[in-house]
KEKE-3310 file (N, C-alpha, C; in steps of 0.2 Angstrom, whole numbers, plus 5000, padded with zeros to 4 digits):
npx = (4675:4682:4699:4708:4722:4735:4744:4742:4736:4747:4756:4750:4749:4763:4765:4758:4764:4777:4773:4769:4781:4789:4782:4784:4797:4799:4792:4800:4813:4808:4805:4818:4824:4816:4819:4832:4844:4845:4846:4858:4867:4867:4871:4884:4889:4889:4897:4910:4913:4914:4925:4935:4936:4939:4952:4959:4958:4963:4977:4981:4979:4989:5000:4999:5000:5013:5022:5019:5022:5033:5043:5040:5036:5047:5057:5054:5048:5034:5030:5037:5047:5053:5063:5053:5050:5060:5059:5056:5067:5079:5088:5096:5101:5106:5112:5105:5094:5095:5091:5090:5101:5097:5080:5065:5054:5057:5055:5042:5036:5041:5035:5022:5010:5007:5019:5033:5046:5058:5070:5085:5090:5102:5106:5118:5130:5144:5161:5168:5182:5194:5209:5214:5202:5188:5172:5156:5143:5128:5123:5117:5116:5112:5103:5110:5104:5090:5084:5072:5075:5084:5077:5073:5084:5094:5106:5121:5134:5144:5138:5125:5125:5132:5132:5143:5153:5158:5165:5162:5155:5140:5138:5129:5126:5128:5137:5147:5152:5156:5166:5175:5176:5176:5170:5178:5187:5197:5191:5188:5179:5173:5167:5158:5158:5149:5155:5160:5172:5181:5180:5187:5185:5191:5186:5180:5173:5159:5148:5139:5125:5108:5094:5077:5078:5089:5096:5097:5105:5117:5123:5121:5125:5127:5130:5134:5125:5133:5145:5143:5140:5152:5159:5153:5154:5144:5131:5116:5102:5094:5081:5068:5064:5049:5042:5028:5017:5008:5003:4991:4988:4994:4988:4981:4991:4999:4990:4990:5003:5005:4997:5004:5012:5026:5030:5027:5037:5041:5040:5028:5025:5016:5020:5012:5011:5023:5027:5027:5029:5022:5009:5005:5006:4995:4985:4985:4983:4971:4962:4963:4958:4945:4941:4941:4932:4921:4920:4917:4905:4897:4897:4890:4878:4873:4872:4863:4852:4848:4844:4833:4824:4821:4814:4803:4797:4794:4785:4774:4760:4758:4760:4750:4739:4741:4739:4726:4720:4720:4733:4744:4752:4763:4768:4771:4782:4791:4792:4800:4811:4816:4819:4830:4839:4841:4848:4859:4865:4867:4875:4886:4890:4894:4905:4913:4917:4924:4933:4941:4946:4954:4963:4970:4976:4984:4992:4999:5008:5014:5017:5029:5038:5046:5060:5054:5055:5069:5072:5082:5080:5069:5053:5042:5025:5009:4991:4980:4967:4955:4943:4936:4937:4930:4917:4915:4914:4903:4894:4895:4890:4876:4871:4873:4865:4853:4851:4851:4839:4829:4823:4817:4809:4800:4795:4787:4778:4770:4763:4748:4733:4724:4731:4742:4736:4732:4744:4751:4742)
npy = (5009:4995:4990:4976:4967:4962:4953:4940:4933:4933:4926:4913:4910:4908:4897:4887:4887:4882:4870:4863:4863:4855:4843:4841:4839:4827:4819:4820:4815:4802:4797:4797:4787:4776:4773:4765:4760:4767:4780:4778:4776:4789:4797:4792:4796:4810:4811:4806:4815:4827:4823:4822:4835:4841:4836:4840:4854:4856:4852:4862:4873:4870:4872:4885:4890:4884:4891:4904:4905:4897:4902:4915:4924:4922:4927:4940:4946:4951:4964:4978:4992:5006:5019:5031:5025:5016:5002:5003:5011:5007:4997:5002:5014:5012:5019:5030:5028:5025:5020:5027:5023:5022:5026:5035:5029:5015:5011:5013:5004:4992:4992:4987:4975:4965:4963:4953:4954:4967:4970:4977:4977:4976:4978:4973:4971:4964:4958:4942:4934:4920:4913:4912:4913:4923:4929:4936:4942:4942:4950:4951:4960:4955:4954:4942:4933:4937:4939:4934:4928:4918:4906:4900:4894:4880:4871:4865:4863:4867:4881:4893:4911:4920:4931:4930:4927:4937:4939:4928:4921:4916:4906:4903:4887:4885:4896:4893:4881:4885:4894:4886:4884:4879:4876:4886:4891:4905:4920:4935:4950:4962:4978:4992:5008:5022:5034:5031:5024:5009:4996:4983:4968:4955:4938:4923:4907:4902:4895:4884:4885:4882:4886:4885:4889:4887:4896:4907:4902:4902:4914:4919:4927:4929:4940:4947:4962:4972:4970:4971:4985:4990:4986:4993:5006:5013:5019:5013:5005:4997:4992:4990:4975:4969:4957:4947:4939:4932:4928:4932:4944:4954:4964:4972:4977:4983:4994:5000:5004:5013:5023:5029:5044:5045:5037:5043:5049:5037:5023:5011:4994:4979:4962:4955:4964:4964:4951:4945:4933:4924:4929:4928:4914:4910:4916:4908:4895:4896:4898:4885:4877:4881:4877:4863:4862:4865:4855:4844:4848:4848:4834:4829:4836:4829:4816:4817:4823:4813:4803:4810:4811:4798:4795:4804:4798:4785:4788:4794:4791:4792:4806:4811:4807:4814:4827:4826:4825:4838:4844:4856:4862:4869:4865:4851:4854:4860:4849:4840:4847:4849:4836:4834:4844:4838:4826:4832:4838:4827:4819:4828:4830:4817:4816:4827:4822:4810:4815:4824:4814:4806:4816:4819:4806:4805:4817:4813:4803:4810:4818:4814:4825:4829:4840:4856:4865:4875:4874:4868:4857:4843:4841:4837:4836:4841:4839:4852:4856:4868:4879:4886:4878:4867:4873:4878:4865:4859:4869:4867:4854:4855:4866:4861:4849:4855:4862:4852:4846:4854:4854:4840:4842:4853:4846:4836:4844:4849:4839:4832:4828:4818:4810:4807:4798:4787:4782:4769:4761)
npz = (4987:4996:4995:4990:4995:4984:4988:4995:4984:4975:4982:4983:4969:4967:4976:4969:4957:4961:4966:4955:4947:4956:4955:4941:4941:4948:4939:4928:4932:4935:4923:4917:4925:4921:4908:4909:4902:4891:4896:4904:4894:4888:4899:4900:4888:4890:4902:4897:4888:4896:4904:4895:4891:4904:4906:4895:4897:4909:4907:4899:4907:4917:4909:4907:4921:4924:4915:4920:4934:4935:4926:4920:4931:4940:4933:4929:4940:4950:4949:4941:4944:4936:4928:4918:4902:4901:4897:4884:4878:4885:4883:4872:4878:4892:4903:4905:4912:4925:4942:4958:4972:4985:4991:4996:4990:4989:5002:5004:4995:5001:5013:5011:5015:5006:4999:4996:4994:4989:4977:4969:4952:4940:4923:4911:4898:4889:4887:4890:4897:4896:4898:4881:4876:4871:4874:4870:4882:4891:4905:4922:4936:4952:4968:4978:4987:4988:4975:4964:4952:4954:4956:4945:4939:4936:4944:4937:4940:4954:4963:4967:4967:4980:4994:5002:4994:4984:4972:4965:4951:4941:4927:4912:4905:4892:4889:4897:4892:4879:4882:4888:4902:4920:4936:4948:4940:4934:4928:4917:4916:4905:4902:4895:4903:4911:4908:4895:4894:4896:4908:4918:4927:4938:4942:4948:4942:4950:4949:4937:4927:4921:4911:4905:4892:4878:4870:4878:4889:4882:4883:4896:4911:4928:4942:4958:4963:4968:4963:4949:4949:4952:4941:4931:4936:4942:4953:4960:4951:4937:4938:4950:4957:4962:4972:4976:4988:4982:4965:4961:4968:4960:4951:4961:4970:4960:4957:4969:4971:4961:4965:4975:4981:4982:4972:4960:4951:4944:4933:4934:4931:4929:4928:4918:4908:4902:4899:4885:4877:4885:4885:4872:4871:4879:4872:4860:4865:4872:4862:4855:4865:4866:4853:4855:4866:4858:4849:4858:4864:4852:4850:4861:4860:4848:4853:4864:4858:4850:4859:4866:4856:4853:4865:4864:4853:4858:4868:4863:4864:4877:4879:4870:4878:4890:4885:4881:4893:4898:4900:4896:4881:4883:4896:4893:4884:4893:4902:4895:4892:4905:4908:4899:4905:4917:4913:4908:4920:4929:4921:4920:4933:4936:4926:4931:4943:4940:4931:4939:4947:4938:4934:4945:4947:4936:4937:4948:4944:4934:4918:4906:4896:4881:4876:4871:4855:4854:4868:4882:4889:4894:4902:4916:4915:4922:4927:4930:4939:4941:4950:4940:4929:4933:4934:4921:4915:4920:4916:4902:4901:4905:4897:4883:4884:4886:4874:4865:4868:4864:4851:4850:4862:4858:4847:4853:4860:4850:4845:4838:4846:4843:4833:4841:4850:4843:4839:4840:4834)
capx = (4675:4688:4704:4711:4729:4736:4750:4740:4736:4754:4759:4746:4752:4770:4765:4755:4770:4782:4771:4769:4788:4791:4779:4787:4804:4799:4791:4806:4817:4806:4806:4825:4825:4812:4823:4839:4849:4846:4849:4865:4871:4867:4875:4891:4892:4890:4903:4916:4914:4916:4931:4940:4936:4943:4959:4962:4958:4968:4984:4983:4980:4995:5005:4999:5003:5020:5025:5018:5025:5040:5047:5039:5037:5054:5062:5052:5045:5027:5029:5044:5048:5059:5062:5049:5053:5066:5057:5057:5074:5084:5093:5100:5105:5105:5114:5100:5088:5097:5087:5094:5103:5092:5075:5059:5049:5058:5052:5035:5034:5043:5030:5015:5009:5007:5025:5037:5053:5059:5077:5087:5093:5106:5107:5124:5133:5151:5165:5171:5188:5197:5214:5214:5195:5184:5165:5151:5139:5122:5123:5113:5118:5106:5104:5111:5099:5083:5081:5068:5077:5088:5073:5073:5091:5096:5114:5124:5141:5145:5133:5122:5128:5132:5135:5150:5158:5156:5169:5160:5150:5137:5138:5125:5129:5131:5142:5153:5155:5159:5172:5179:5178:5172:5169:5184:5192:5197:5188:5189:5173:5175:5161:5158:5156:5145:5159:5162:5178:5181:5182:5187:5185:5192:5183:5180:5167:5156:5143:5136:5118:5104:5087:5074:5080:5096:5099:5098:5110:5123:5125:5119:5130:5124:5135:5131:5124:5139:5151:5140:5140:5159:5161:5150:5156:5138:5127:5109:5100:5089:5074:5067:5060:5044:5039:5022:5016:5004:5003:4984:4988:4997:4984:4979:4997:5001:4986:4992:5010:5004:4993:5008:5015:5033:5031:5025:5042:5043:5035:5026:5023:5015:5023:5008:5012:5030:5027:5024:5028:5017:5002:5004:5004:4989:4980:4985:4981:4964:4958:4963:4954:4939:4939:4940:4925:4915:4919:4914:4898:4893:4896:4885:4872:4870:4870:4857:4846:4845:4841:4827:4820:4818:4810:4797:4793:4791:4780:4769:4753:4757:4759:4743:4734:4741:4736:4719:4717:4721:4740:4745:4758:4769:4770:4774:4788:4795:4794:4805:4817:4818:4823:4837:4843:4843:4853:4866:4867:4869:4881:4891:4893:4898:4911:4918:4920:4929:4938:4945:4950:4959:4968:4974:4981:4989:4997:5003:5013:5017:5017:5035:5037:5052:5061:5051:5060:5073:5073:5087:5078:5062:5049:5036:5019:5003:4985:4978:4960:4953:4936:4934:4937:4924:4911:4914:4912:4896:4890:4895:4885:4869:4870:4873:4859:4847:4851:4849:4832:4825:4819:4813:4804:4796:4791:4783:4773:4766:4759:4741:4731:4721:4736:4746:4732:4732:4751:4753:4737)
capy = (5002:4993:4987:4970:4967:4956:4949:4933:4930:4932:4920:4907:4908:4906:4891:4883:4886:4878:4863:4861:4862:4849:4837:4840:4837:4820:4815:4820:4810:4795:4795:4795:4781:4771:4771:4765:4758:4773:4786:4777:4778:4796:4800:4790:4801:4817:4810:4805:4822:4831:4820:4824:4843:4843:4834:4845:4861:4855:4852:4869:4877:4868:4875:4893:4890:4883:4897:4910:4905:4894:4906:4922:4928:4922:4931:4947:4948:4952:4971:4981:4999:5008:5026:5031:5024:5011:4996:5005:5013:5005:4993:5006:5019:5010:5023:5036:5026:5022:5022:5029:5017:5023:5031:5033:5025:5008:5009:5013:4997:4986:4992:4985:4968:4960:4962:4948:4957:4972:4970:4980:4973:4980:4974:4975:4966:4965:4952:4938:4931:4915:4912:4915:4914:4929:4929:4941:4939:4947:4950:4954:4961:4954:4952:4935:4929:4939:4940:4928:4924:4912:4900:4897:4891:4873:4871:4859:4863:4872:4884:4899:4917:4921:4937:4928:4926:4942:4938:4921:4922:4910:4906:4899:4881:4886:4900:4890:4876:4888:4897:4881:4884:4875:4879:4888:4894:4912:4924:4942:4953:4969:4981:5000:5012:5027:5039:5029:5020:5002:4993:4976:4965:4948:4934:4915:4903:4899:4889:4884:4884:4882:4888:4881:4892:4886:4902:4912:4899:4903:4921:4921:4928:4932:4942:4951:4968:4976:4969:4975:4992:4991:4985:4999:5012:5017:5017:5011:4999:4998:4990:4987:4969:4968:4950:4947:4933:4928:4931:4935:4951:4958:4970:4976:4980:4988:5000:5004:5007:5019:5029:5032:5050:5044:5033:5047:5050:5031:5019:5004:4989:4973:4957:4953:4968:4962:4944:4945:4926:4921:4932:4925:4907:4910:4917:4903:4889:4897:4896:4878:4873:4883:4872:4857:4862:4866:4848:4840:4850:4845:4827:4829:4838:4824:4810:4818:4824:4806:4800:4813:4810:4791:4796:4806:4793:4779:4790:4798:4789:4796:4813:4812:4806:4819:4833:4825:4826:4845:4846:4861:4860:4872:4860:4846:4856:4861:4843:4836:4851:4847:4829:4835:4847:4833:4822:4835:4839:4820:4817:4833:4828:4811:4818:4831:4818:4805:4819:4826:4808:4805:4821:4818:4801:4807:4822:4810:4800:4815:4817:4816:4829:4830:4847:4860:4868:4881:4873:4864:4851:4841:4843:4833:4840:4838:4842:4857:4857:4874:4880:4889:4872:4863:4877:4877:4858:4859:4873:4864:4848:4857:4870:4856:4845:4859:4864:4845:4844:4859:4851:4835:4845:4856:4841:4833:4849:4851:4833:4832:4824:4812:4806:4804:4793:4781:4781:4762:4757)
capz = (4988:4999:4990:4993:4993:4979:4990:4995:4977:4972:4986:4981:4963:4968:4978:4964:4952:4964:4967:4948:4946:4960:4951:4934:4942:4949:4933:4923:4935:4935:4916:4916:4928:4918:4902:4912:4898:4886:4901:4906:4888:4888:4905:4899:4883:4893:4906:4894:4885:4901:4907:4890:4892:4910:4906:4890:4900:4915:4905:4896:4913:4920:4905:4909:4928:4924:4912:4924:4940:4935:4922:4919:4937:4943:4928:4928:4946:4949:4948:4940:4945:4932:4925:4912:4895:4901:4893:4876:4876:4890:4880:4868:4882:4899:4909:4906:4915:4932:4948:4964:4976:4991:4989:5000:4986:4990:5008:5003:4993:5006:5019:5010:5018:5001:4996:4999:4994:4983:4976:4963:4947:4935:4917:4907:4893:4888:4885:4896:4894:4900:4894:4875:4873:4873:4871:4873:4887:4893:4912:4927:4943:4956:4975:4978:4991:4987:4968:4962:4946:4955:4957:4938:4937:4938:4944:4935:4943:4959:4967:4965:4970:4988:4997:5006:4989:4980:4966:4962:4946:4939:4920:4908:4903:4885:4889:4901:4888:4874:4885:4891:4909:4925:4943:4951:4935:4934:4922:4917:4913:4903:4900:4895:4909:4910:4905:4889:4895:4897:4914:4919:4934:4938:4947:4946:4941:4956:4947:4930:4928:4915:4911:4900:4885:4877:4867:4884:4892:4878:4884:4902:4916:4934:4947:4963:4960:4970:4958:4943:4950:4952:4934:4927:4939:4943:4959:4959:4947:4931:4939:4956:4956:4967:4972:4980:4991:4977:4959:4961:4971:4956:4949:4967:4972:4955:4958:4976:4970:4956:4968:4980:4979:4981:4966:4954:4946:4941:4929:4938:4926:4931:4924:4913:4902:4900:4897:4878:4875:4889:4883:4865:4872:4882:4867:4856:4868:4873:4855:4854:4870:4864:4848:4859:4869:4853:4846:4863:4864:4846:4851:4867:4857:4844:4857:4868:4854:4848:4865:4867:4850:4854:4871:4861:4849:4862:4873:4860:4866:4884:4877:4868:4884:4895:4882:4881:4900:4899:4901:4891:4877:4886:4901:4889:4882:4899:4905:4891:4893:4911:4907:4896:4909:4922:4911:4908:4927:4931:4917:4921:4940:4935:4923:4935:4948:4937:4928:4944:4950:4933:4934:4951:4946:4931:4940:4953:4941:4929:4910:4904:4890:4878:4876:4866:4851:4858:4875:4883:4893:4894:4909:4918:4915:4926:4925:4935:4939:4945:4950:4934:4924:4935:4932:4914:4913:4922:4912:4896:4901:4905:4891:4877:4884:4885:4867:4862:4870:4861:4845:4853:4866:4854:4843:4858:4862:4844:4843:4837:4851:4840:4830:4846:4854:4839:4836:4840:4832)
cpx = (4682:4692:4707:4718:4730:4742:4748:4739:4742:4757:4756:4748:4759:4770:4763:4761:4775:4780:4771:4777:4791:4788:4782:4794:4804:4797:4797:4811:4815:4806:4813:4826:4822:4816:4831:4845:4851:4849:4856:4869:4872:4872:4882:4893:4893:4897:4909:4918:4917:4923:4937:4941:4940:4950:4963:4963:4963:4975:4986:4983:4986:5001:5005:5002:5011:5024:5024:5022:5032:5045:5046:5040:5044:5059:5060:5050:5038:5026:5036:5043:5054:5058:5057:5053:5059:5065:5057:5064:5080:5089:5098:5104:5103:5107:5109:5095:5089:5092:5092:5095:5098:5087:5069:5054:5051:5055:5045:5032:5035:5037:5023:5015:5009:5014:5030:5044:5053:5067:5079:5090:5096:5108:5114:5126:5141:5155:5168:5177:5191:5203:5214:5207:5192:5177:5161:5146:5133:5121:5118:5116:5112:5108:5105:5106:5092:5080:5078:5070:5081:5084:5072:5079:5091:5103:5116:5131:5141:5139:5131:5126:5127:5135:5142:5155:5157:5159:5167:5155:5147:5136:5132:5129:5132:5137:5148:5156:5159:5166:5177:5181:5174:5173:5177:5189:5191:5195:5188:5183:5176:5168:5162:5156:5152:5148:5161:5168:5176:5184:5182:5188:5187:5188:5184:5173:5164:5152:5141:5129:5114:5097:5083:5075:5087:5099:5101:5104:5117:5126:5124:5125:5126:5130:5131:5131:5130:5144:5149:5141:5148:5162:5159:5152:5150:5135:5120:5108:5095:5082:5074:5062:5055:5041:5034:5021:5011:5003:4996:4983:4991:4994:4982:4985:4999:4997:4988:4998:5009:5001:4998:5012:5022:5035:5029:5030:5044:5038:5034:5022:5022:5018:5019:5009:5019:5031:5024:5023:5023:5010:5000:5002:4997:4983:4979:4981:4973:4960:4958:4958:4947:4936:4937:4933:4919:4914:4915:4907:4894:4892:4890:4878:4869:4868:4864:4851:4843:4841:4834:4822:4817:4813:4803:4793:4790:4785:4775:4762:4752:4756:4752:4738:4734:4738:4728:4716:4718:4728:4741:4752:4764:4772:4774:4781:4793:4797:4800:4812:4820:4822:4830:4842:4846:4848:4859:4869:4870:4876:4887:4894:4897:4905:4916:4921:4925:4935:4943:4950:4956:4964:4973:4979:4986:4994:5001:5009:5017:5016:5024:5035:5045:5053:5057:5056:5063:5074:5078:5086:5071:5059:5044:5030:5014:4997:4982:4971:4958:4946:4933:4933:4931:4917:4910:4912:4905:4891:4889:4890:4878:4867:4869:4867:4853:4846:4849:4842:4827:4820:4815:4807:4798:4791:4786:4777:4768:4762:4751:4738:4728:4726:4741:4743:4732:4739:4753:4748:4737)
cpy = (5000:4989:4981:4969:4961:4952:4942:4930:4928:4926:4913:4905:4905:4899:4885:4881:4881:4871:4859:4859:4856:4843:4836:4837:4829:4816:4814:4815:4803:4793:4793:4789:4775:4769:4770:4764:4764:4779:4784:4778:4786:4800:4798:4795:4808:4816:4810:4812:4827:4829:4823:4832:4845:4842:4839:4852:4861:4855:4858:4873:4876:4872:4882:4894:4890:4889:4903:4910:4902:4898:4913:4926:4928:4926:4938:4950:4950:4959:4974:4989:5002:5016:5025:5030:5019:5005:4997:5007:5011:5001:4997:5011:5017:5015:5029:5034:5023:5025:5023:5023:5017:5028:5029:5029:5017:5006:5009:5006:4992:4986:4989:4977:4963:4958:4958:4951:4962:4972:4974:4975:4977:4976:4977:4970:4968:4959:4949:4934:4925:4912:4916:4916:4920:4928:4935:4938:4945:4945:4953:4954:4960:4953:4944:4930:4930:4939:4934:4924:4918:4905:4897:4893:4884:4872:4865:4858:4869:4874:4890:4905:4917:4927:4936:4927:4931:4942:4931:4923:4915:4911:4902:4893:4881:4890:4897:4885:4879:4892:4892:4881:4880:4878:4880:4891:4902:4915:4931:4945:4960:4972:4989:5003:5018:5033:5037:5025:5013:5000:4986:4974:4958:4944:4927:4912:4900:4894:4890:4882:4884:4884:4884:4883:4891:4892:4907:4909:4900:4910:4923:4922:4932:4934:4946:4958:4973:4976:4972:4982:4994:4991:4991:5006:5016:5015:5015:5005:5002:4997:4988:4981:4968:4961:4950:4940:4929:4932:4935:4942:4956:4965:4975:4980:4985:4995:5004:5007:5014:5025:5032:5039:5049:5040:5037:5048:5043:5028:5012:5000:4982:4968:4955:4958:4967:4956:4943:4937:4923:4923:4929:4917:4906:4911:4911:4897:4890:4896:4889:4875:4875:4879:4865:4856:4862:4859:4844:4842:4848:4838:4825:4830:4832:4818:4811:4819:4817:4803:4803:4812:4803:4791:4799:4801:4787:4782:4795:4797:4793:4803:4815:4812:4811:4826:4832:4826:4834:4848:4851:4859:4863:4868:4854:4848:4857:4854:4839:4841:4850:4840:4830:4839:4842:4828:4825:4836:4832:4818:4822:4832:4822:4812:4822:4826:4813:4809:4821:4820:4806:4810:4821:4812:4802:4812:4818:4806:4805:4813:4819:4819:4830:4838:4850:4863:4874:4880:4868:4857:4849:4843:4838:4837:4837:4841:4846:4858:4863:4875:4882:4883:4868:4867:4877:4870:4857:4863:4870:4858:4850:4861:4865:4852:4849:4861:4857:4844:4849:4857:4846:4837:4848:4852:4838:4837:4850:4845:4834:4827:4817:4807:4803:4798:4786:4780:4774:4758:4755)
cpz = (4991:4994:4994:4990:4989:4982:4992:4989:4974:4976:4984:4974:4963:4971:4973:4959:4955:4965:4960:4946:4949:4957:4945:4935:4944:4943:4928:4926:4935:4927:4914:4918:4924:4912:4905:4907:4893:4890:4903:4900:4887:4893:4903:4893:4886:4897:4903:4891:4890:4904:4902:4890:4898:4909:4901:4893:4905:4913:4902:4902:4917:4916:4907:4916:4928:4921:4916:4930:4940:4931:4922:4926:4940:4939:4929:4935:4945:4947:4947:4941:4941:4931:4919:4906:4895:4897:4886:4874:4880:4887:4876:4872:4889:4904:4910:4911:4922:4937:4953:4968:4982:4989:4994:4997:4988:4997:5008:5000:4998:5012:5018:5012:5012:4998:5000:4999:4988:4983:4969:4958:4942:4929:4914:4902:4892:4885:4891:4893:4899:4896:4887:4872:4876:4870:4874:4878:4888:4901:4916:4933:4948:4964:4976:4981:4990:4980:4966:4956:4948:4955:4950:4936:4940:4938:4942:4938:4948:4962:4965:4968:4977:4989:5000:5000:4983:4973:4963:4957:4944:4931:4917:4906:4896:4885:4892:4896:4882:4876:4887:4898:4914:4931:4946:4946:4935:4927:4923:4913:4911:4900:4899:4901:4906:4906:4898:4888:4895:4904:4914:4926:4934:4944:4945:4945:4947:4955:4940:4931:4921:4916:4906:4893:4883:4874:4873:4888:4889:4880:4892:4907:4922:4939:4952:4961:4962:4965:4951:4943:4950:4945:4930:4930:4940:4950:4956:4955:4941:4933:4947:4955:4962:4967:4978:4983:4987:4971:4958:4964:4966:4954:4955:4969:4967:4956:4964:4975:4966:4960:4974:4977:4978:4975:4959:4949:4942:4937:4933:4933:4929:4926:4918:4907:4899:4897:4890:4876:4879:4887:4876:4866:4875:4877:4862:4859:4870:4867:4854:4859:4868:4858:4851:4862:4864:4850:4852:4864:4858:4847:4856:4864:4853:4848:4861:4864:4851:4853:4866:4862:4851:4860:4868:4857:4853:4867:4870:4862:4873:4883:4875:4874:4889:4892:4882:4888:4902:4901:4895:4887:4880:4892:4898:4887:4888:4902:4901:4892:4900:4911:4904:4901:4915:4920:4910:4915:4930:4927:4919:4928:4940:4932:4927:4940:4945:4934:4933:4947:4945:4933:4940:4950:4941:4933:4945:4950:4936:4922:4908:4897:4887:4877:4870:4861:4854:4865:4876:4887:4893:4901:4910:4919:4920:4923:4931:4935:4943:4945:4944:4929:4926:4933:4925:4911:4914:4917:4905:4895:4901:4899:4885:4878:4883:4877:4863:4863:4867:4856:4847:4857:4862:4849:4847:4859:4856:4842:4843:4842:4848:4837:4835:4849:4850:4836:4835:4837:4824)
residu = (MET:PRO:THR:HIS:SER:THR:GLU:PRO:ASN:ALA:ALA:ARG:GLN:TRP:MET:VAL:ALA:SER:ASN:ILE:LEU:ALA:VAL:ASP:PHE:ARG:LEU:ALA:LEU:ARG:ASN:ILE:LEU:ARG:GLN:ARG:ARG:ARG:SER:LEU:ILE:ALA:VAL:ALA:ALA:ILE:GLY:PHE:GLY:ILE:ILE:ALA:MET:MET:LEU:ALA:ALA:GLY:TYR:ILE:GLU:TRP:ILE:PHE:TRP:ALA:ASN:ARG:GLU:GLY:VAL:THR:VAL:THR:GLN:LEU:GLY:HIS:VAL:GLN:VAL:THR:ARG:PRO:GLY:TYR:HIS:GLU:GLY:GLY:LYS:ALA:ASP:PRO:PHE:THR:PHE:LEU:LEU:PRO:ASP:GLN:SER:PRO:ALA:LEU:GLU:VAL:ILE:ARG:ASP:LYS:PRO:GLU:VAL:LYS:SER:VAL:VAL:PRO:ARG:LEU:SER:PHE:ASN:GLY:LEU:ILE:SER:HIS:GLY:GLU:SER:THR:LEU:SER:PHE:VAL:GLY:GLU:GLY:ILE:HIS:PRO:GLU:LEU:ASP:PRO:SER:ALA:GLU:GLN:LEU:ILE:VAL:THR:GLN:GLY:ALA:LEU:LEU:SER:SER:GLN:ASP:PRO:LYS:GLY:PHE:VAL:LEU:GLY:SER:GLY:LEU:ALA:ALA:ASN:LEU:GLY:VAL:LYS:THR:GLY:ASP:THR:ILE:VAL:LEU:MET:SER:ASN:THR:GLU:SER:GLY:GLY:ILE:ASN:ALA:ILE:GLU:GLY:HIS:VAL:ARG:GLY:VAL:ALA:SER:THR:ALA:MET:LYS:ALA:TYR:ASP:ASP:SER:MET:LEU:ARG:VAL:GLY:ILE:ASP:VAL:ALA:ARG:GLU:LEU:LEU:ARG:VAL:PRO:GLY:ALA:HIS:VAL:TRP:ILE:THR:THR:LEU:HIS:SER:THR:ASP:LEU:THR:ASP:LYS:VAL:THR:GLN:GLN:ILE:LYS:ALA:GLU:LYS:ASP:LEU:ALA:PRO:TYR:GLU:VAL:VAL:PRO:TRP:SER:GLU:LEU:ALA:ASP:PHE:TYR:ASN:LYS:THR:VAL:GLU:LEU:LEU:SER:ARG:GLN:ILE:ALA:VAL:ILE:ASN:LEU:ILE:ILE:GLY:ALA:ILE:ILE:ILE:LEU:SER:ILE:SER:ASN:THR:MET:THR:MET:ASN:VAL:LEU:GLU:ARG:THR:VAL:GLU:ILE:GLY:THR:ALA:MET:ALA:LEU:GLY:VAL:ARG:ARG:ARG:ARG:ILE:LEU:GLY:LEU:PHE:LEU:LEU:GLU:GLY:ILE:LEU:LEU:GLY:ALA:ILE:GLY:GLY:LEU:VAL:GLY:VAL:ALA:LEU:GLY:TYR:THR:ALA:ALA:SER:ILE:ILE:SER:TYR:PHE:GLY:ILE:PRO:MET:PRO:PRO:ALA:PRO:GLY:MET:SER:ARG:GLY:PHE:THR:ALA:ALA:ILE:ARG:ILE:THR:PRO:VAL:ILE:VAL:ARG:ASP:ALA:LEU:LEU:LEU:ALA:VAL:THR:THR:THR:LEU:LEU:ALA:SER:LEU:TYR:PRO:SER:TRP:ARG:ALA:SER:ARG:LEU:VAL:ILE:VAL:ASP:ALA:LEU:ARG:HIS:ASN:LYS)
# end
């Protein structure tokens, strides 16, 4: 017997299903427009919920961005290259983990197109003296022009480090105040050397600067790395700070550097593994925003569920008539679900548009914030809307309205035809 292909039948079934879906879509949209006042209230409830969600999430996202780009990355760099074990034992025995002054590995990193700069950094501590006053300090020897840590400093007196003024040092505002020095004053630094002796070097205060952390400002000292090497009587550095053109490239470049043969003797660590405070902040605030989304979702579900229940009650006779004419219960269920999804989509789009506009206006004027505990100054916050936030907002709107429509839609599809036809009699 000749066999007939099933492709024409499948195509015909697909066309029929598409036509039914198109008809149901038009019916659902018409039903929404028919109850304009109720639909407008539902869309407003969804929209306000989405606006609240976007503003809250956008503010938290700005906090993440500000901590990441303004503090964490400028302090740590995007990628750090050290001797193995430096981050665990380097503070106790810093001279054991010194990197060479020149190495082929440095050139391998610099040659990568994603890399903006690679600079050495030498950490040390000791005593700083001026007149009869002597205090302890925590110092870093950096490249004056290329080290990214200079970006986090706010100069209150004088200027930042310069290669043209090698004996000019930058002190934290708290350290300068406690020592009683100002720009131009002569100071003496003392520190232990690798051999176990003590070395001293004289210089002057080139600038006084502050960061966001008051405790750090009370002990911060920055000098040129050549001066730090002279003071400690060592070559090289503790860390090679790698700065990239974008933070988003961190994982990619980290893997590339780890794969290089010349980098095998070294430890390559991305900033995300070193920023413990940032990671804990992200974890805490992410939980808070999840709770906010849950509350907003519950409000939307209650609002839309009430709207859809009223729609079913007012259209009971219509539903009974449709089922008496042969419309299946499954299609009735799908029609009401489609109405809920359309309400969510419309409310979500309106909320996203208004939320983005509100975020832009608020960010233009800024949100003045007082200093947080442990910080020396306040800041001006903003709201940062990302594509992920927009996606989550639309998904929240559609998902919650779909959930809110489940019970009313099921209730509509389970009506008894006879009871539905005589509902208003």
